[in-house]
C-alpha positions in Angstrom: 0.0 0.0 0.0 2.8 2.4 0.8 4.5 1.7 -2.5 1.2 2.4 -4.4 0.8 5.6 -2.5 4.3 6.7 -3.3 3.8 5.8 -7.0 0.5 7.8 -7.1 2.3 10.8 -5.6 5.2 10.5 -8.1 3.1 10.1 -11.2 2.8 13.4 -13.1 -0.8 14.5 -13.7 -3.1 17.5 -13.3 -4.7 17.9 -9.9 -8.2 17.2 -11.3 -7.1 14.0 -13.0 -5.8 12.7 -9.7 -8.9 13.9 -7.9 -11.0 11.9 -10.3 -9.1 8.7 -9.4 -7.4 8.0 -12.7 -3.9 7.8 -11.3 -5.1 5.8 -8.4 -6.7 3.2 -10.6 -3.7 3.2 -13.0 -1.4 2.4 -10.1 -3.7 -0.2 -8.7 -3.9 -1.9 -12.1 -0.1 -2.2 -12.2 0.0 -3.9 -8.8 -2.9 -6.2 -9.6 -1.0 -7.2 -12.7 2.0 -8.1 -10.6 -0.1 -10.3 -8.3 -2.0 -11.9 -11.2 0.7 -12.0 -13.9 0.3 -15.7 -14.6 -3.4 -15.6 -15.1 -3.3 -12.4 -17.1 -0.6 -13.6 -19.5 -2.8 -15.5 -22.0 -5.2 -12.5 -22.3 -2.4 -10.0 -22.7 -0.7 -12.1 -25.4 -4.0 -12.6 -27.3 -4.6 -8.9 -27.3 -1.2 -8.2 -28.6 -1.6 -10.9 -31.3 -4.9 -9.3 -32.4 -3.2 -5.9 -32.6 -0.4 -7.5 -34.7 -3.1 -8.8 -37.0 -4.5 -5.3 -37.3 -1.1 -4.0 -38.1 -0.7 -6.5 -40.9 -4.1 -5.7 -42.3 -3.5 -1.9 -42.3 -2.8 -0.7 -45.8 -1.3 2.6 -45.0 1.1 3.0 -42.0 1.8 6.6 -41.3 -0.1 7.3 -38.1 -1.4 5.1 -35.3 -3.4 6.1 -32.2 -3.8 4.0 -29.1 -6.7 5.1 -26.9 -6.2 4.3 -23.2 -2.7 3.1 -23.5 -2.1 2.8 -19.7 0.9 0.7 -18.9 0.9 -0.7 -22.5 0.8 -4.2 -21.0 -1.5 -5.3 -23.8 0.1 -3.2 -26.6 2.9 -4.5 -28.8 4.7 -1.2 -28.8 7.8 -2.5 -30.6 5.7 -3.7 -33.5 3.7 -0.4 -33.7 6.9 1.7 -33.5 8.5 -0.4 -36.3 5.4 -0.3 -38.5 4.2 3.3 -38.3 5.9 6.6 -38.8 4.1 8.1 -35.8 2.5 6.4 -32.8 0.4 8.3 -30.2 -0.4 6.9 -26.8 -3.5 8.7 -25.5 -4.5 8.6 -21.8 -5.5 10.8 -18.9 -2.0 10.3 -17.4 1.0 8.2 -18.3 2.9 6.1 -15.8 6.5 7.0 -15.2 7.6 3.6 -16.5 5.8 4.3 -19.8 7.4 7.7 -20.1 10.8 6.1 -19.7 10.0 3.4 -22.2 8.6 5.7 -24.9 11.8 7.7 -24.6 13.5 4.8 -26.3 11.6 5.5 -29.5 11.9 8.5 -31.8 8.3 8.2 -33.1 6.2 7.3 -30.1 4.4 10.3 -28.5 2.4 10.6 -25.3 -0.9 12.6 -25.5 -2.7 13.6 -22.3 -6.5 13.7 -23.0 -9.9 12.7 -21.7 -11.1 9.8 -24.0 -14.6 9.8 -22.5 -15.2 13.5 -23.2 -17.0 13.8 -19.8 -14.4 13.7 -17.1 -13.7 17.4 -16.6 -17.4 18.2 -16.5 -18.0 15.7 -13.8 -15.0 16.8 -11.9 -16.8 20.1 -11.4 -19.6 18.3 -9.5 -17.2 18.3 -6.6 -15.6 21.7 -7.3 -18.5 24.2 -7.7 -16.4 27.2 -6.7 -13.5 26.4 -8.9 -12.8 29.4 -11.2 -12.3 27.0 -14.1 -15.8 25.6 -13.6 -18.0 26.8 -16.5 -20.2 23.8 -16.4 -22.2 24.5 -13.2 -23.3 27.6 -11.3 -20.9 29.2 -8.9 -22.6 28.5 -5.6 -21.1 28.4 -2.1 -20.8 24.7 -1.6 -21.7 21.5 -3.2 -24.7 20.8 -0.9 -26.4 23.9 -2.2 -25.6 22.9 -5.8 -27.3 19.6 -5.3 -30.3 21.3 -3.6 -30.8 23.9 -6.4 -30.3 21.4 -9.2 -32.5 18.8 -7.6 -35.3 21.3 -7.1 -35.4 22.3 -10.7 -37.3 20.6 -13.5 -36.2 17.2 -14.8 -34.7 18.8 -17.9 -32.5 21.0 -15.7 -31.0 17.9 -14.0 -29.7 16.4 -17.2 -26.2 15.1 -16.9 -23.6 16.5 -19.3 -23.4 14.5 -22.6 -20.1 12.8 -23.2 -18.3 14.5 -26.0 -15.2 12.6 -27.1 -12.9 14.7 -29.2 -12.7 13.3 -32.8 -9.5 15.3 -33.3 -7.7 12.7 -31.1 -7.9 10.2 -33.9 -8.3 12.4 -36.9 -6.1 11.2 -39.8 -5.0 8.0 -38.0 -4.5 5.0 -40.3 -5.1 2.7 -37.3 -6.9 3.4 -34.1 -6.6 0.9 -31.2 -9.2 0.8 -28.4 -8.0 -2.1 -26.2 -9.6 -3.1 -23.0 -10.9 0.3 -22.1 -14.5 0.5 -23.4 -16.1 -1.0 -20.3 -13.8 1.1 -18.0 -14.6 4.5 -19.4 -17.7 5.2 -17.3 -16.6 3.6 -14.0 -14.8 6.6 -12.4 -17.4 9.0 -13.8 -20.2 7.0 -12.2 -18.2 6.9 -9.0 -18.0 10.7 -9.1 -21.8 10.9 -9.5 -22.4 8.6 -6.6 -20.2 10.7 -4.4 -21.1 14.3 -5.5 -24.4 14.2 -7.3 -26.9 12.9 -4.7 -29.8 14.0 -6.8 -29.1 11.4 -9.5 -30.6 7.9 -9.1 -29.3 4.5 -10.1 -31.2 4.6 -13.4 -29.8 8.0 -14.4 -26.3 6.9 -13.6 -26.7 3.7 -15.6 -28.1 5.7 -18.5 -25.1 8.0 -18.3 -22.7 5.1 -18.3 -24.4 3.7 -21.4 -24.1 7.0 -23.1 -20.3 7.1 -22.4 -19.9 3.7 -24.1 -22.2 4.5 -27.0 -20.3 7.7 -27.7 -17.0 5.9 -27.7 -18.4 3.3 -30.1 -19.7 6.0 -32.3 -16.3 7.7 -32.3 -14.7 4.5 -33.5 -17.4 3.6 -36.1 -17.4 7.0 -37.6 -13.6 7.0 -38.1 -12.5 6.6 -41.7 -9.3 4.7 -40.9 -9.0 1.1 -39.6 -10.1 0.5 -36.0 -9.0 -2.4 -33.8 -11.4 -3.0 -30.8 -10.8 -5.2 -27.9 -13.4 -5.2 -25.1 -14.9 -7.4 -22.4 -18.5 -8.4 -23.2 -19.3 -10.4 -20.0 -18.1 -10.3 -16.4 -18.6 -13.6 -14.7 -18.4 -14.1 -11.0 -18.2 -17.8 -10.1 -17.0 -20.4 -7.6 -15.6 -23.7 -8.6 -19.0 -25.3 -9.3 -21.3 -22.6 -10.8 -21.7 -19.0 -11.9 -22.7 -16.7 -9.1 -23.4 -13.6 -11.1 -23.3 -12.6 -14.8 -22.9 -8.9 -15.5 -23.1 -6.9 -18.8 -20.1 -4.7 -18.5 -21.3 -2.5 -21.4 -24.6 -1.4 -19.7 -26.7 -2.7 -22.6 -24.7 -1.0 -25.4 -24.7 -3.3 -28.5 -21.7 -4.5 -30.3 -23.2 -6.4 -33.3 -19.9 -7.7 -34.8 -18.2 -11.0 -34.9 -14.6 -11.4 -33.8 -12.2 -13.5 -31.9 -13.2 -14.4 -28.3 -11.3 -15.6 -25.2 -11.5 -15.6 -21.4 -9.5 -13.3 -19.2 -9.0 -14.6 -15.6 -8.8 -11.1 -14.2 -9.3 -11.8 -10.5 -8.6 -15.3 -9.4 -9.3 -15.9 -5.7 -8.2 -14.5 -3.3 -7.6 -11.3 -5.3 -11.1 -10.0 -4.6 -12.4 -12.7 -2.3 -11.4 -16.2 -1.1 -14.8 -17.4 -2.1 -15.0 -16.5 -5.8 -13.2 -15.8 -9.0 -13.9 -13.1 -11.6 -13.5 -13.9 -15.3 -14.1 -11.7 -18.4 -15.3 -12.8 -21.8 -13.3 -10.7 -24.3 -14.2 -9.9 -27.9 -11.4 -8.8 -30.2 -11.9 -7.3 -33.7 -8.9 -6.4 -35.8 -10.8 -4.3 -38.4 -14.1 -3.0 -37.1 -15.5 -1.7 -40.4 -15.0 -5.0 -42.2 -16.1 -7.3 -39.3 -19.0 -9.7 -40.1 -22.3 -8.7 -38.5 -23.3 -10.8 -35.5 -26.6 -12.5 -35.2 -27.1 -11.4 -31.6 -25.6 -8.9 -29.1 -22.8 -10.7 -27.2 -22.9 -8.8 -24.0 -26.7 -8.6 -23.4 -27.2 -12.3 -24.4 -24.3 -13.7 -22.3 -25.4 -11.7 -19.3 -29.0 -12.8 -19.5 -30.2 -14.9 -16.5 
């Protein structure tokens, strides 16, 4: 725990990014990977292999963008740097180890950006008096913000719409979204639960779905090749039977065929001595040319 705290403190990032929990989760992921390296290895290698397939299928190799690069555990950075003239790793913050690693390449660049397009707006839920807050009224304290907004008409309580920036991927010959789609809304919803007491569970779920839908729209509207890797089922189970099946995409539909595999993300006792957590992962090397699926993977797999 002390090592994680120190790494959090040493990771360079804006104050608001740390306040939203992005660096905290980034550091926690690194240490979870250390504990679960053996069970994560097959998933990470399958993701890297799928990206290598995407590289081989990409006709033009000038510019590649990786959305949510994180620790690049699942990204074959050597292959990307060798294949493309310019590679951009986009994330809210970049771990110190990644900063050192990318310094070894002359064509790999780090981009600090909000992939969800909603994080800064939701940060202001907890900072109503911040001079940079242009999203919500300047009122003396968050409690009053909640009281005023909650007393207004339903239309006035609408949450901000996610607005991912298309310029992040503009002109890219290959865009990679690997293992981030289901993660995009999680810290945003956590912020709502903590600072927006006037929202209910249904509103938060709807917002999470909107974040995912907007990311999928960003990818599907891109004119270059898109490689997508995402979980489509979260399975909590003991040795004998499933205990819970969860749709990690909040009902958003991915109607495409691709490669599938299991990721043993949290074998016991990582989260509990009584159960394991596995993810069903869907990987698509070329989204625009992927065959249409006959059913929605995530909603069907998560059905009771």
